[in-house]
All heavy atoms as TSV, in Angstrom:
chain	resi	resn	atom	element	x	y	z
A	1	MET	N	N	-32.395	-83.372	-22.014
A	1	MET	CA	C	-31.898	-83.011	-20.720
A	1	MET	C	C	-32.215	-81.548	-20.453
A	1	MET	O	O	-32.162	-80.726	-21.347
A	1	MET	CB	C	-30.387	-83.154	-20.686
A	1	MET	CG	C	-29.934	-84.552	-20.460
A	1	MET	SD	S	-28.280	-84.551	-19.739
A	1	MET	CE	C	-27.427	-85.397	-20.934
A	2	GLN	N	N	-32.484	-81.293	-19.223
A	2	GLN	CA	C	-32.839	-79.864	-18.815
A	2	GLN	C	C	-31.599	-79.166	-18.283
A	2	GLN	O	O	-30.739	-79.769	-17.664
A	2	GLN	CB	C	-33.881	-79.930	-17.736
A	2	GLN	CG	C	-34.397	-78.523	-17.382
A	2	GLN	CD	C	-35.564	-78.631	-16.427
A	2	GLN	OE1	O	-35.961	-79.722	-16.018
A	2	GLN	NE2	N	-36.130	-77.499	-16.039
A	3	ALA	N	N	-31.477	-77.919	-18.634
A	3	ALA	CA	C	-30.326	-77.138	-18.193
A	3	ALA	C	C	-30.250	-77.099	-16.679
A	3	ALA	O	O	-31.275	-77.014	-16.001
A	3	ALA	CB	C	-30.438	-75.688	-18.694
A	4	ASN	N	N	-29.044	-77.246	-16.127
A	4	ASN	CA	C	-28.845	-77.204	-14.685
A	4	ASN	C	C	-27.733	-76.239	-14.233
A	4	ASN	O	O	-27.250	-76.300	-13.126
A	4	ASN	CB	C	-28.614	-78.617	-14.126
A	4	ASN	CG	C	-27.358	-79.261	-14.681
A	4	ASN	OD1	O	-26.622	-78.682	-15.462
A	4	ASN	ND2	N	-27.126	-80.496	-14.288
A	5	ILE	N	N	-27.371	-75.369	-15.152
A	5	ILE	CA	C	-26.312	-74.352	-14.865
A	5	ILE	C	C	-26.924	-72.978	-14.953
A	5	ILE	O	O	-27.480	-72.592	-15.995
A	5	ILE	CB	C	-25.108	-74.529	-15.828
A	5	ILE	CG1	C	-24.459	-75.827	-15.586
A	5	ILE	CG2	C	-24.150	-73.379	-15.643
A	5	ILE	CD1	C	-23.306	-76.129	-16.513
A	6	GLY	N	N	-26.768	-72.221	-13.887
A	6	GLY	CA	C	-27.315	-70.832	-13.865
A	6	GLY	C	C	-26.393	-69.837	-14.542
A	6	GLY	O	O	-25.282	-70.201	-14.978
A	7	SER	N	N	-26.792	-68.590	-14.559
A	7	SER	CA	C	-26.055	-67.537	-15.290
A	7	SER	C	C	-24.674	-67.249	-14.703
A	7	SER	O	O	-23.701	-67.186	-15.460
A	7	SER	CB	C	-26.855	-66.255	-15.233
A	7	SER	OG	O	-28.084	-66.395	-15.904
A	8	ALA	N	N	-24.548	-67.120	-13.410
A	8	ALA	CA	C	-23.241	-66.869	-12.795
A	8	ALA	C	C	-22.308	-68.039	-12.960
A	8	ALA	O	O	-21.125	-67.874	-13.324
A	8	ALA	CB	C	-23.400	-66.528	-11.331
A	9	ASP	N	N	-22.831	-69.255	-12.780
A	9	ASP	CA	C	-22.055	-70.483	-12.944
A	9	ASP	C	C	-21.589	-70.596	-14.405
A	9	ASP	O	O	-20.470	-70.935	-14.699
A	9	ASP	CB	C	-22.895	-71.684	-12.586
A	9	ASP	CG	C	-22.160	-72.988	-12.443
A	9	ASP	OD1	O	-20.905	-72.968	-12.621
A	9	ASP	OD2	O	-22.828	-74.053	-12.248
A	10	ARG	N	N	-22.484	-70.270	-15.291
A	10	ARG	CA	C	-22.159	-70.345	-16.741
A	10	ARG	C	C	-21.042	-69.407	-17.112
A	10	ARG	O	O	-20.105	-69.770	-17.818
A	10	ARG	CB	C	-23.444	-70.024	-17.528
A	10	ARG	CG	C	-23.190	-70.063	-19.042
A	10	ARG	CD	C	-24.466	-69.729	-19.768
A	10	ARG	NE	N	-24.291	-70.024	-21.200
A	10	ARG	CZ	C	-24.865	-69.366	-22.136
A	10	ARG	NH1	N	-25.673	-68.364	-21.875
A	10	ARG	NH2	N	-24.626	-69.676	-23.394
A	11	ALA	N	N	-21.146	-68.135	-16.677
A	11	ALA	CA	C	-20.164	-67.149	-16.998
A	11	ALA	C	C	-18.809	-67.555	-16.410
A	11	ALA	O	O	-17.762	-67.399	-17.108
A	11	ALA	CB	C	-20.546	-65.788	-16.432
A	12	LEU	N	N	-18.798	-68.046	-15.214
A	12	LEU	CA	C	-17.511	-68.445	-14.586
A	12	LEU	C	C	-16.868	-69.649	-15.320
A	12	LEU	O	O	-15.693	-69.664	-15.546
A	12	LEU	CB	C	-17.755	-68.819	-13.115
A	12	LEU	CG	C	-16.513	-69.208	-12.292
A	12	LEU	CD1	C	-15.547	-68.045	-12.242
A	12	LEU	CD2	C	-16.926	-69.686	-10.943
A	13	ARG	N	N	-17.685	-70.617	-15.719
A	13	ARG	CA	C	-17.175	-71.776	-16.421
A	13	ARG	C	C	-16.602	-71.362	-17.793
A	13	ARG	O	O	-15.503	-71.813	-18.164
A	13	ARG	CB	C	-18.332	-72.773	-16.702
A	13	ARG	CG	C	-18.705	-73.552	-15.483
A	13	ARG	CD	C	-19.974	-74.392	-15.767
A	13	ARG	NE	N	-20.427	-75.048	-14.607
A	13	ARG	CZ	C	-20.175	-76.326	-14.367
A	13	ARG	NH1	N	-19.467	-77.053	-15.200
A	13	ARG	NH2	N	-20.600	-76.904	-13.269
A	14	ILE	N	N	-17.265	-70.455	-18.507
A	14	ILE	CA	C	-16.783	-70.017	-19.778
A	14	ILE	C	C	-15.451	-69.222	-19.602
A	14	ILE	O	O	-14.489	-69.438	-20.370
A	14	ILE	CB	C	-17.826	-69.208	-20.538
A	14	ILE	CG1	C	-19.010	-70.109	-20.960
A	14	ILE	CG2	C	-17.238	-68.492	-21.748
A	14	ILE	CD1	C	-20.208	-69.407	-21.503
A	15	LEU	N	N	-15.419	-68.368	-18.628
A	15	LEU	CA	C	-14.196	-67.593	-18.383
A	15	LEU	C	C	-13.016	-68.490	-18.004
A	15	LEU	O	O	-11.940	-68.363	-18.561
A	15	LEU	CB	C	-14.488	-66.569	-17.278
A	15	LEU	CG	C	-13.286	-65.691	-16.862
A	15	LEU	CD1	C	-12.876	-64.766	-18.023
A	15	LEU	CD2	C	-13.606	-64.894	-15.640
A	16	VAL	N	N	-13.253	-69.422	-17.103
A	16	VAL	CA	C	-12.194	-70.343	-16.679
A	16	VAL	C	C	-11.728	-71.189	-17.853
A	16	VAL	O	O	-10.532	-71.431	-18.094
A	16	VAL	CB	C	-12.633	-71.192	-15.496
A	16	VAL	CG1	C	-11.666	-72.356	-15.236
A	16	VAL	CG2	C	-12.791	-70.349	-14.270
A	17	GLY	N	N	-12.699	-71.719	-18.591
A	17	GLY	CA	C	-12.352	-72.562	-19.764
A	17	GLY	C	C	-11.516	-71.827	-20.803
A	17	GLY	O	O	-10.504	-72.312	-21.246
A	18	LEU	N	N	-11.908	-70.589	-21.152
A	18	LEU	CA	C	-11.183	-69.808	-22.129
A	18	LEU	C	C	-9.790	-69.462	-21.598
A	18	LEU	O	O	-8.816	-69.476	-22.358
A	18	LEU	CB	C	-11.937	-68.531	-22.505
A	18	LEU	CG	C	-13.211	-68.768	-23.360
A	18	LEU	CD1	C	-13.934	-67.471	-23.501
A	18	LEU	CD2	C	-12.844	-69.336	-24.712
A	19	THR	N	N	-9.696	-69.156	-20.326
A	19	THR	CA	C	-8.412	-68.822	-19.710
A	19	THR	C	C	-7.460	-69.994	-19.720
A	19	THR	O	O	-6.298	-69.826	-20.152
A	19	THR	CB	C	-8.589	-68.317	-18.256
A	19	THR	OG1	O	-9.483	-67.178	-18.257
A	19	THR	CG2	C	-7.256	-67.924	-17.617
A	20	LEU	N	N	-7.930	-71.166	-19.394
A	20	LEU	CA	C	-7.068	-72.340	-19.406
A	20	LEU	C	C	-6.632	-72.703	-20.851
A	20	LEU	O	O	-5.481	-72.999	-21.075
A	20	LEU	CB	C	-7.815	-73.528	-18.794
A	20	LEU	CG	C	-7.966	-73.522	-17.303
A	20	LEU	CD1	C	-8.865	-74.647	-16.841
A	20	LEU	CD2	C	-6.578	-73.725	-16.659
A	21	ILE	N	N	-7.535	-72.618	-21.788
A	21	ILE	CA	C	-7.226	-72.933	-23.167
A	21	ILE	C	C	-6.214	-71.926	-23.706
A	21	ILE	O	O	-5.219	-72.335	-24.391
A	21	ILE	CB	C	-8.506	-72.977	-24.045
A	21	ILE	CG1	C	-9.355	-74.164	-23.663
A	21	ILE	CG2	C	-8.158	-73.053	-25.524
A	21	ILE	CD1	C	-10.758	-74.103	-24.226
A	22	ALA	N	N	-6.387	-70.649	-23.437
A	22	ALA	CA	C	-5.450	-69.619	-23.920
A	22	ALA	C	C	-4.069	-69.810	-23.293
A	22	ALA	O	O	-3.062	-69.727	-23.969
A	22	ALA	CB	C	-5.992	-68.250	-23.553
A	23	ALA	N	N	-4.036	-70.140	-21.973
A	23	ALA	CA	C	-2.757	-70.363	-21.322
A	23	ALA	C	C	-2.027	-71.577	-21.922
A	23	ALA	O	O	-0.811	-71.580	-22.127
A	23	ALA	CB	C	-2.938	-70.551	-19.830
A	24	ALA	N	N	-2.772	-72.641	-22.246
A	24	ALA	CA	C	-2.178	-73.804	-22.860
A	24	ALA	C	C	-1.681	-73.515	-24.229
A	24	ALA	O	O	-0.589	-73.919	-24.622
A	24	ALA	CB	C	-3.170	-74.970	-22.867
A	25	ALA	N	N	-2.453	-72.749	-25.017
A	25	ALA	CA	C	-2.069	-72.419	-26.392
A	25	ALA	C	C	-0.854	-71.519	-26.442
A	25	ALA	O	O	-0.043	-71.655	-27.332
A	25	ALA	CB	C	-3.252	-71.778	-27.103
A	26	LEU	N	N	-0.703	-70.667	-25.429
A	26	LEU	CA	C	0.460	-69.762	-25.419
A	26	LEU	C	C	1.683	-70.388	-24.720
A	26	LEU	O	O	2.720	-69.767	-24.617
A	26	LEU	CB	C	0.045	-68.459	-24.668
A	26	LEU	CG	C	-1.016	-67.663	-25.372
A	26	LEU	CD1	C	-1.474	-66.486	-24.449
A	26	LEU	CD2	C	-0.467	-67.111	-26.693
A	27	GLY	N	N	1.540	-71.623	-24.219
A	27	GLY	CA	C	2.641	-72.307	-23.596
A	27	GLY	C	C	2.914	-71.903	-22.167
A	27	GLY	O	O	3.959	-72.196	-21.654
A	28	GLU	N	N	1.981	-71.162	-21.582
A	28	GLU	CA	C	2.169	-70.716	-20.210
A	28	GLU	C	C	1.999	-71.853	-19.191
A	28	GLU	O	O	2.625	-71.884	-18.126
A	28	GLU	CB	C	1.151	-69.635	-19.822
A	28	GLU	CG	C	1.272	-68.364	-20.650
A	28	GLU	CD	C	2.584	-67.631	-20.354
A	28	GLU	OE1	O	3.036	-67.602	-19.212
A	28	GLU	OE2	O	3.195	-67.137	-21.343
A	29	ILE	N	N	1.158	-72.811	-19.541
A	29	ILE	CA	C	0.971	-73.999	-18.671
A	29	ILE	C	C	1.085	-75.179	-19.610
A	29	ILE	O	O	1.005	-75.069	-20.828
A	29	ILE	CB	C	-0.352	-73.937	-17.910
A	29	ILE	CG1	C	-1.553	-73.900	-18.869
A	29	ILE	CG2	C	-0.431	-72.838	-16.907
A	29	ILE	CD1	C	-2.893	-73.971	-18.158
A	30	GLY	N	N	1.165	-76.330	-19.026
A	30	GLY	CA	C	1.331	-77.578	-19.842
A	30	GLY	C	C	0.064	-77.971	-20.551
A	30	GLY	O	O	-0.932	-77.231	-20.583
A	31	PRO	N	N	0.041	-79.160	-21.119
A	31	PRO	CA	C	-1.123	-79.623	-21.822
A	31	PRO	C	C	-2.370	-79.812	-20.991
A	31	PRO	O	O	-3.470	-79.947	-21.503
A	31	PRO	CB	C	-0.642	-80.984	-22.408
A	31	PRO	CG	C	0.529	-81.353	-21.665
A	31	PRO	CD	C	1.169	-80.080	-21.128
A	32	TRP	N	N	-2.204	-79.789	-19.660
A	32	TRP	CA	C	-3.363	-79.928	-18.764
A	32	TRP	C	C	-4.343	-78.734	-18.986
A	32	TRP	O	O	-5.525	-78.860	-18.717
A	32	TRP	CB	C	-2.962	-79.961	-17.325
A	32	TRP	CG	C	-2.300	-81.239	-16.949
A	32	TRP	CD1	C	-0.955	-81.437	-16.814
A	32	TRP	CD2	C	-2.962	-82.476	-16.707
A	32	TRP	NE1	N	-0.763	-82.770	-16.502
A	32	TRP	CE2	C	-1.942	-83.447	-16.415
A	32	TRP	CE3	C	-4.292	-82.863	-16.721
A	32	TRP	CZ2	C	-2.243	-84.760	-16.177
A	32	TRP	CZ3	C	-4.562	-84.207	-16.455
A	32	TRP	CH2	C	-3.558	-85.183	-16.169
A	33	GLY	N	N	-3.841	-77.668	-19.491
A	33	GLY	CA	C	-4.689	-76.496	-19.738
A	33	GLY	C	C	-5.761	-76.753	-20.759
A	33	GLY	O	O	-6.811	-76.082	-20.759
A	34	TRP	N	N	-5.526	-77.737	-21.601
A	34	TRP	CA	C	-6.575	-78.078	-22.616
A	34	TRP	C	C	-7.811	-78.663	-21.985
A	34	TRP	O	O	-8.859	-78.803	-22.599
A	34	TRP	CB	C	-5.964	-78.998	-23.702
A	34	TRP	CG	C	-4.993	-78.259	-24.520
A	34	TRP	CD1	C	-3.645	-78.352	-24.511
A	34	TRP	CD2	C	-5.284	-77.254	-25.488
A	34	TRP	NE1	N	-3.053	-77.508	-25.384
A	34	TRP	CE2	C	-4.074	-76.797	-26.023
A	34	TRP	CE3	C	-6.461	-76.691	-26.005
A	34	TRP	CZ2	C	-3.956	-75.797	-26.993
A	34	TRP	CZ3	C	-6.368	-75.713	-26.976
A	34	TRP	CH2	C	-5.129	-75.282	-27.470
A	35	LEU	N	N	-7.698	-79.049	-20.696
A	35	LEU	CA	C	-8.880	-79.526	-19.975
A	35	LEU	C	C	-9.916	-78.396	-19.810
A	35	LEU	O	O	-11.033	-78.643	-19.441
A	35	LEU	CB	C	-8.524	-80.109	-18.625
A	35	LEU	CG	C	-7.826	-81.472	-18.663
A	35	LEU	CD1	C	-7.394	-81.899	-17.268
A	35	LEU	CD2	C	-8.702	-82.529	-19.301
A	36	GLY	N	N	-9.488	-77.180	-20.140
A	36	GLY	CA	C	-10.413	-76.055	-20.071
A	36	GLY	C	C	-11.551	-76.221	-21.069
A	36	GLY	O	O	-12.572	-75.512	-20.967
A	37	VAL	N	N	-11.464	-77.134	-21.989
A	37	VAL	CA	C	-12.531	-77.465	-22.956
A	37	VAL	C	C	-13.744	-77.955	-22.131
A	37	VAL	O	O	-14.928	-77.621	-22.535
A	37	VAL	CB	C	-12.104	-78.487	-23.964
A	37	VAL	CG1	C	-13.227	-79.014	-24.790
A	37	VAL	CG2	C	-11.016	-77.911	-24.846
A	38	VAL	N	N	-13.551	-78.672	-21.079
A	38	VAL	CA	C	-14.672	-79.232	-20.300
A	38	VAL	C	C	-15.539	-78.145	-19.702
A	38	VAL	O	O	-16.750	-78.088	-19.946
A	38	VAL	CB	C	-14.155	-80.214	-19.221
A	38	VAL	CG1	C	-15.328	-80.674	-18.345
A	38	VAL	CG2	C	-13.468	-81.409	-19.874
A	39	PRO	N	N	-14.975	-77.205	-18.900
A	39	PRO	CA	C	-15.846	-76.149	-18.375
A	39	PRO	C	C	-16.436	-75.249	-19.484
A	39	PRO	O	O	-17.534	-74.738	-19.378
A	39	PRO	CB	C	-15.025	-75.354	-17.412
A	39	PRO	CG	C	-13.596	-75.733	-17.727
A	39	PRO	CD	C	-13.634	-77.062	-18.352
A	40	LEU	N	N	-15.672	-75.047	-20.578
A	40	LEU	CA	C	-16.165	-74.214	-21.663
A	40	LEU	C	C	-17.378	-74.849	-22.267
A	40	LEU	O	O	-18.444	-74.182	-22.455
A	40	LEU	CB	C	-15.076	-74.032	-22.691
A	40	LEU	CG	C	-15.451	-73.188	-23.915
A	40	LEU	CD1	C	-15.801	-71.760	-23.543
A	40	LEU	CD2	C	-14.329	-73.210	-24.944
A	41	VAL	N	N	-17.325	-76.139	-22.589
A	41	VAL	CA	C	-18.491	-76.789	-23.229
A	41	VAL	C	C	-19.686	-76.871	-22.273
A	41	VAL	O	O	-20.813	-76.637	-22.697
A	41	VAL	CB	C	-18.096	-78.184	-23.761
A	41	VAL	CG1	C	-19.284	-78.976	-24.163
A	41	VAL	CG2	C	-17.068	-78.062	-24.893
A	42	THR	N	N	-19.430	-77.216	-21.030
A	42	THR	CA	C	-20.561	-77.298	-20.094
A	42	THR	C	C	-21.198	-75.908	-19.877
A	42	THR	O	O	-22.420	-75.843	-19.685
A	42	THR	CB	C	-20.173	-77.888	-18.725
A	42	THR	OG1	O	-19.117	-77.125	-18.147
A	42	THR	CG2	C	-19.725	-79.341	-18.906
A	43	GLY	N	N	-20.389	-74.866	-19.923
A	43	GLY	CA	C	-20.927	-73.505	-19.821
A	43	GLY	C	C	-21.768	-73.152	-21.030
A	43	GLY	O	O	-22.801	-72.533	-20.916
A	44	ILE	N	N	-21.319	-73.547	-22.210
A	44	ILE	CA	C	-22.053	-73.218	-23.428
A	44	ILE	C	C	-23.388	-73.933	-23.541
A	44	ILE	O	O	-24.385	-73.347	-23.838
A	44	ILE	CB	C	-21.134	-73.478	-24.672
A	44	ILE	CG1	C	-20.003	-72.495	-24.694
A	44	ILE	CG2	C	-21.961	-73.439	-25.949
A	44	ILE	CD1	C	-18.945	-72.801	-25.740
A	45	VAL	N	N	-23.371	-75.244	-23.203
A	45	VAL	CA	C	-24.578	-76.016	-23.328
A	45	VAL	C	C	-25.464	-75.958	-22.100
A	45	VAL	O	O	-26.590	-76.463	-22.129
A	45	VAL	CB	C	-24.307	-77.479	-23.718
A	45	VAL	CG1	C	-23.585	-77.576	-25.050
A	45	VAL	CG2	C	-23.510	-78.173	-22.677
A	46	ARG	N	N	-24.970	-75.372	-21.009
A	46	ARG	CA	C	-25.692	-75.182	-19.786
A	46	ARG	C	C	-26.079	-76.500	-19.060
A	46	ARG	O	O	-27.099	-76.528	-18.338
A	46	ARG	CB	C	-26.955	-74.345	-19.975
A	46	ARG	CG	C	-26.641	-72.919	-20.292
A	46	ARG	CD	C	-27.882	-72.103	-20.384
A	46	ARG	NE	N	-27.509	-70.691	-20.453
A	46	ARG	CZ	C	-28.203	-69.722	-19.977
A	46	ARG	NH1	N	-29.314	-69.977	-19.354
A	46	ARG	NH2	N	-27.788	-68.489	-20.058
A	47	ILE	N	N	-25.373	-77.569	-19.317
A	47	ILE	CA	C	-25.628	-78.879	-18.716
A	47	ILE	C	C	-24.315	-79.385	-18.129
A	47	ILE	O	O	-23.372	-79.503	-18.821
A	47	ILE	CB	C	-26.243	-79.905	-19.686
A	47	ILE	CG1	C	-27.583	-79.384	-20.221
A	47	ILE	CG2	C	-26.407	-81.242	-19.051
A	47	ILE	CD1	C	-28.152	-80.199	-21.312
A	48	CYS	N	N	-24.365	-79.710	-16.845
A	48	CYS	CA	C	-23.189	-80.308	-16.204
A	48	CYS	C	C	-23.537	-81.737	-15.800
A	48	CYS	O	O	-24.365	-81.974	-14.909
A	48	CYS	CB	C	-22.803	-79.516	-14.936
A	48	CYS	SG	S	-21.402	-80.227	-14.069
A	49	PRO	N	N	-22.947	-82.694	-16.496
A	49	PRO	CA	C	-23.201	-84.119	-16.179
A	49	PRO	C	C	-22.895	-84.491	-14.739
A	49	PRO	O	O	-23.529	-85.416	-14.194
A	49	PRO	CB	C	-22.314	-84.900	-17.176
A	49	PRO	CG	C	-22.017	-83.940	-18.273
A	49	PRO	CD	C	-22.007	-82.573	-17.622
A	50	ALA	N	N	-21.939	-83.822	-14.130
A	50	ALA	CA	C	-21.581	-84.132	-12.735
A	50	ALA	C	C	-22.691	-83.766	-11.776
A	50	ALA	O	O	-22.792	-84.328	-10.663
A	50	ALA	CB	C	-20.245	-83.478	-12.342
A	51	TYR	N	N	-23.510	-82.801	-12.116
A	51	TYR	CA	C	-24.599	-82.354	-11.266
A	51	TYR	C	C	-25.798	-83.344	-11.298
A	51	TYR	O	O	-26.576	-83.414	-10.361
A	51	TYR	CB	C	-25.136	-80.967	-11.707
A	51	TYR	CG	C	-24.262	-79.779	-11.375
A	51	TYR	CD1	C	-24.683	-78.509	-11.759
A	51	TYR	CD2	C	-23.055	-79.907	-10.682
A	51	TYR	CE1	C	-23.910	-77.381	-11.457
A	51	TYR	CE2	C	-22.320	-78.778	-10.390
A	51	TYR	CZ	C	-22.751	-77.544	-10.786
A	51	TYR	OH	O	-21.992	-76.429	-10.465
A	52	LEU	N	N	-25.937	-84.038	-12.426
A	52	LEU	CA	C	-27.131	-84.853	-12.657
A	52	LEU	C	C	-27.352	-85.976	-11.609
A	52	LEU	O	O	-28.499	-86.082	-11.091
A	52	LEU	CB	C	-27.073	-85.470	-14.062
A	52	LEU	CG	C	-27.193	-84.471	-15.214
A	52	LEU	CD1	C	-27.010	-85.179	-16.522
A	52	LEU	CD2	C	-28.518	-83.746	-15.161
A	53	PRO	N	N	-26.405	-86.781	-11.229
A	53	PRO	CA	C	-26.647	-87.828	-10.251
A	53	PRO	C	C	-27.109	-87.314	-8.905
A	53	PRO	O	O	-27.744	-88.002	-8.145
A	53	PRO	CB	C	-25.323	-88.584	-10.113
A	53	PRO	CG	C	-24.470	-88.127	-11.225
A	53	PRO	CD	C	-24.999	-86.820	-11.732
A	54	PHE	N	N	-26.693	-86.059	-8.600
A	54	PHE	CA	C	-27.021	-85.510	-7.272
A	54	PHE	C	C	-28.262	-84.634	-7.284
A	54	PHE	O	O	-28.709	-84.112	-6.260
A	54	PHE	CB	C	-25.812	-84.691	-6.734
A	54	PHE	CG	C	-24.571	-85.537	-6.683
A	54	PHE	CD1	C	-23.565	-85.312	-7.620
A	54	PHE	CD2	C	-24.441	-86.485	-5.723
A	54	PHE	CE1	C	-22.392	-86.092	-7.595
A	54	PHE	CE2	C	-23.239	-87.273	-5.656
A	54	PHE	CZ	C	-22.253	-87.090	-6.584
A	55	GLY	N	N	-28.811	-84.397	-8.479
A	55	GLY	CA	C	-29.959	-83.537	-8.607
A	55	GLY	C	C	-29.672	-82.058	-8.283
A	55	GLY	O	O	-30.535	-81.289	-7.948
A	56	PHE	N	N	-28.383	-81.691	-8.444
A	56	PHE	CA	C	-27.948	-80.378	-8.114
A	56	PHE	C	C	-28.155	-79.419	-9.289
A	56	PHE	O	O	-28.051	-79.833	-10.439
A	56	PHE	CB	C	-26.466	-80.381	-7.738
A	56	PHE	CG	C	-25.935	-79.110	-7.196
A	56	PHE	CD1	C	-26.300	-78.639	-5.969
A	56	PHE	CD2	C	-25.058	-78.352	-7.967
A	56	PHE	CE1	C	-25.792	-77.465	-5.459
A	56	PHE	CE2	C	-24.514	-77.167	-7.485
A	56	PHE	CZ	C	-24.939	-76.696	-6.187
A	57	SER	N	N	-28.469	-78.201	-9.020
A	57	SER	CA	C	-28.681	-77.187	-10.052
A	57	SER	C	C	-28.385	-75.803	-9.534
A	57	SER	O	O	-28.752	-75.453	-8.388
A	57	SER	CB	C	-30.144	-77.237	-10.571
A	57	SER	OG	O	-30.363	-76.202	-11.540
A	58	THR	N	N	-27.682	-74.967	-10.348
A	58	THR	CA	C	-27.433	-73.602	-9.933
A	58	THR	C	C	-28.355	-72.667	-10.700
A	58	THR	O	O	-28.263	-71.494	-10.570
A	58	THR	CB	C	-25.982	-73.260	-10.210
A	58	THR	OG1	O	-25.678	-73.408	-11.591
A	58	THR	CG2	C	-25.005	-74.043	-9.374
A	59	ARG	N	N	-29.240	-73.252	-11.476
A	59	ARG	CA	C	-30.205	-72.486	-12.267
A	59	ARG	C	C	-31.338	-72.034	-11.356
A	59	ARG	O	O	-31.845	-72.758	-10.539
A	59	ARG	CB	C	-30.760	-73.384	-13.419
A	59	ARG	CG	C	-31.611	-72.618	-14.349
A	59	ARG	CD	C	-31.931	-73.508	-15.524
A	59	ARG	NE	N	-32.794	-72.821	-16.434
A	59	ARG	CZ	C	-33.882	-73.399	-16.938
A	59	ARG	NH1	N	-34.086	-74.660	-16.720
A	59	ARG	NH2	N	-34.647	-72.730	-17.787
A	60	ARG	N	N	-31.677	-70.768	-11.581
A	60	ARG	CA	C	-32.775	-70.200	-10.757
A	60	ARG	C	C	-34.145	-70.837	-11.217
A	60	ARG	O	O	-34.396	-70.986	-12.388
A	60	ARG	CB	C	-32.834	-68.679	-10.972
A	60	ARG	CG	C	-33.808	-67.964	-10.055
A	60	ARG	CD	C	-33.704	-66.507	-10.228
A	60	ARG	NE	N	-33.960	-66.112	-11.608
A	60	ARG	CZ	C	-34.633	-65.044	-11.955
A	60	ARG	NH1	N	-35.125	-64.250	-11.055
A	60	ARG	NH2	N	-34.859	-64.791	-13.217
A	61	LYS	N	N	-34.917	-71.156	-10.271
A	61	LYS	CA	C	-36.229	-71.754	-10.547
A	61	LYS	C	C	-37.222	-70.668	-10.887
A	61	LYS	O	O	-37.326	-69.658	-10.202
A	61	LYS	CB	C	-36.738	-72.587	-9.357
A	61	LYS	CG	C	-35.931	-73.812	-9.114
A	61	LYS	CD	C	-36.502	-74.641	-8.002
A	61	LYS	CE	C	-35.882	-75.940	-7.799
A	61	LYS	NZ	N	-34.509	-76.035	-7.518
A	62	ILE	N	N	-37.936	-70.869	-11.982
A	62	ILE	CA	C	-38.986	-69.883	-12.397
A	62	ILE	C	C	-40.271	-70.279	-11.726
A	62	ILE	O	O	-40.693	-71.444	-11.803
A	62	ILE	CB	C	-39.073	-69.882	-13.916
A	62	ILE	CG1	C	-37.784	-69.499	-14.546
A	62	ILE	CG2	C	-40.171	-68.916	-14.352
A	62	ILE	CD1	C	-37.727	-69.600	-16.023
A	63	ARG	N	N	-40.940	-69.301	-11.165
A	63	ARG	CA	C	-42.197	-69.585	-10.400
A	63	ARG	C	C	-43.332	-69.671	-11.360
A	63	ARG	O	O	-43.644	-69.152	-12.246
A	63	ARG	CB	C	-42.436	-68.540	-9.400
A	63	ARG	CG	C	-41.384	-68.514	-8.331
A	63	ARG	CD	C	-41.657	-67.468	-7.351
A	63	ARG	NE	N	-40.498	-67.447	-6.417
A	63	ARG	CZ	C	-40.507	-66.728	-5.348
A	63	ARG	NH1	N	-41.497	-66.007	-5.018
A	63	ARG	NH2	N	-39.436	-66.742	-4.569
């Protein structure tokens, strides 16, 4: 599979994922915060399965 997540999208996903996981671990929010694993993993691997069926990509095209 080819990467379909750009740099800004990647940074935002990792930040949101870590924030949700930390909030869940600290008891600030309920167990739903552990869903932060999803944006964290997609940000790390640079592939978003939800983008694939639509052919969407936030990655900059190299000329």
